[in-house]
C-alpha positions in Angstrom: 11.7 -40.8 122.8 11.7 -42.9 119.6 8.5 -44.8 118.9 10.3 -48.1 119.0 11.1 -47.5 122.6 7.4 -46.8 123.4 6.4 -50.0 121.6 9.0 -52.1 123.5 8.0 -50.6 126.8 4.3 -51.2 126.0 5.1 -54.8 125.1 6.6 -55.1 128.6 3.4 -53.9 130.2 4.1 -50.1 130.5 0.6 -48.5 130.1 2.1 -45.0 130.0 4.2 -46.0 127.0 1.0 -47.3 125.3 -0.8 -44.1 126.2 2.0 -42.2 124.3 1.4 -44.3 121.2 -2.3 -43.6 121.5 -1.6 -39.9 121.8 0.7 -40.0 118.8 -1.7 -41.8 116.5 -5.2 -41.1 117.6 -5.9 -38.2 115.3 -4.6 -40.2 112.3 -6.6 -43.2 113.3 -9.7 -41.1 113.7 -9.2 -39.4 110.3 -8.7 -42.7 108.6 -11.9 -44.2 110.1 -13.8 -41.0 109.2 -12.7 -41.2 105.6 -14.3 -44.6 105.4 -17.3 -44.4 107.7 -18.2 -40.7 107.8 -20.3 -41.2 110.9 -18.8 -39.7 114.1 -20.3 -42.2 116.5 -19.2 -45.2 114.4 -15.7 -43.6 114.0 -15.3 -43.1 117.7 -16.4 -46.6 118.4 -14.0 -48.1 115.7 -11.0 -46.0 116.9 -11.6 -47.0 120.5 -11.9 -50.6 119.5 -8.8 -50.4 117.3 -6.7 -49.1 120.3 -8.2 -51.8 122.5 -7.2 -54.4 119.9 -3.7 -52.9 119.7 -3.4 -52.9 123.5 -4.5 -56.6 123.7 -2.2 -57.6 120.8 0.8 -55.4 121.3 2.9 -58.4 122.2 2.2 -59.8 118.7 3.5 -56.7 117.0 6.9 -57.7 115.5 7.9 -54.3 114.1 8.0 -55.7 110.6 6.1 -52.6 109.6 5.5 -49.3 111.4 3.1 -49.2 114.3 1.1 -46.7 112.2 0.7 -49.2 109.4 -0.3 -51.9 111.8 -2.8 -49.6 113.4 -4.3 -48.5 110.1 -4.8 -52.1 109.0 -6.7 -52.7 112.2 -8.8 -49.5 111.8 -9.6 -50.4 108.1 -10.6 -53.9 109.0 -12.8 -52.7 111.9 -14.4 -50.2 109.5 -15.2 -53.0 107.1 -16.6 -55.1 109.9 -18.8 -52.3 111.1 -20.1 -51.7 107.6 -20.9 -55.4 107.0 -22.5 -55.8 110.4 -24.9 -52.9 109.8 -25.4 -53.6 106.1 -24.5 -50.0 105.3 -21.5 -50.3 103.0 -23.1 -48.4 100.1 -24.5 -45.7 102.4 -21.1 -45.2 104.2 -19.1 -44.9 101.0 -21.6 -42.5 99.4 -20.5 -40.0 102.0 -16.8 -40.3 101.0 -15.5 -37.1 99.4 -12.0 -36.0 98.8 -10.1 -33.9 96.3 -8.8 -36.2 93.6 -5.6 -35.4 91.8 -5.8 -36.7 88.3 -4.3 -36.0 84.9 -7.7 -35.5 83.4 -7.9 -31.7 83.7 -9.2 -29.3 86.2 -11.3 -31.2 88.8 -12.9 -28.0 90.1 -14.6 -27.5 86.7 -15.7 -31.1 86.6 -17.0 -31.0 90.2 -19.3 -28.1 89.2 -21.0 -30.4 86.7 -21.2 -33.6 88.7 -21.1 -34.7 92.3 -17.8 -36.6 92.4 -18.6 -38.4 95.7 -21.7 -39.9 94.2 -19.6 -41.2 91.2 -17.0 -42.6 93.5 -19.7 -44.3 95.6 -20.6 -46.4 92.6 -17.1 -48.0 92.5 -16.6 -51.3 94.2 -15.2 -51.4 97.7 -11.6 -52.2 96.7 -11.4 -49.2 94.4 -13.1 -46.8 96.9 -10.8 -47.8 99.7 -7.7 -47.6 97.5 -8.7 -44.2 96.2 -9.5 -43.0 99.8 -6.1 -44.0 101.2 -4.1 -42.8 98.2 -5.8 -39.5 97.5 -7.7 -38.8 100.7 -4.9 -39.7 103.1 -2.0 -38.9 100.7 -0.5 -42.3 101.2 2.1 -43.6 98.8 1.4 -46.7 96.8 3.7 -48.7 99.0 1.9 -47.4 102.2 -1.5 -48.3 100.7 -0.2 -51.8 99.9 1.0 -52.2 103.5 -2.3 -51.0 105.0 -4.5 -53.2 102.8 -2.0 -56.0 103.0 -1.9 -56.4 99.2 0.9 -56.3 96.7 2.1 -52.9 95.3 1.1 -54.0 91.8 -2.4 -54.6 93.0 -2.6 -51.1 94.4 -1.3 -49.7 91.1 -3.8 -51.8 89.1 -6.7 -50.7 91.3 -5.8 -47.0 91.1 -5.5 -47.3 87.3 -8.7 -49.2 86.9 -10.6 -46.8 89.2 -9.2 -43.7 87.4 -10.2 -45.2 84.0 -13.7 -46.0 85.3 -14.1 -42.5 86.6 -12.7 -41.0 83.4 -15.1 -43.1 81.3 -18.0 -42.1 83.5 -17.0 -38.4 83.3 -16.9 -38.6 79.6 -20.4 -40.2 79.5 -21.8 -37.7 81.9 -24.0 -38.9 84.8 -24.3 -42.5 83.6 -23.1 -44.5 86.7 -24.4 -47.9 85.8 -22.2 -50.6 87.1 
């Protein structure tokens, strides 16, 4: 059954249809939250809360975007809330690690000399989140823009700025001063 049918049925109060949406998207929601929080208990809480939010607000979903994009936006926002509430933003993002695709040469050789995740953890929240969604989740620029609810140009700008900062820091060595 097409996803749109499940959404329409869930909006009409069909809990089985909503359960199908949860089943289709739970692993992606978990993976997204884990890329941000890196703490299994926090991730499980956030994902559960995200689906509860979706269930409560399914009638407000207008299908302007995909259900997945709507869910990701909720997950990301709940992750931010969780980090702010616990005052652990820096700690959580220091744990973020992913394989970054760049035009700056062989990353495996660079990773042998530095700890890339520590370097990424020094970037501001907007850059870290944009990099995580783009490289870690393999989202397109357009999808990152939808999830973060920002213009495509802003995503491109953040990616470019983050890459330039990382390149600059790679060239300087281990100097991560902000």
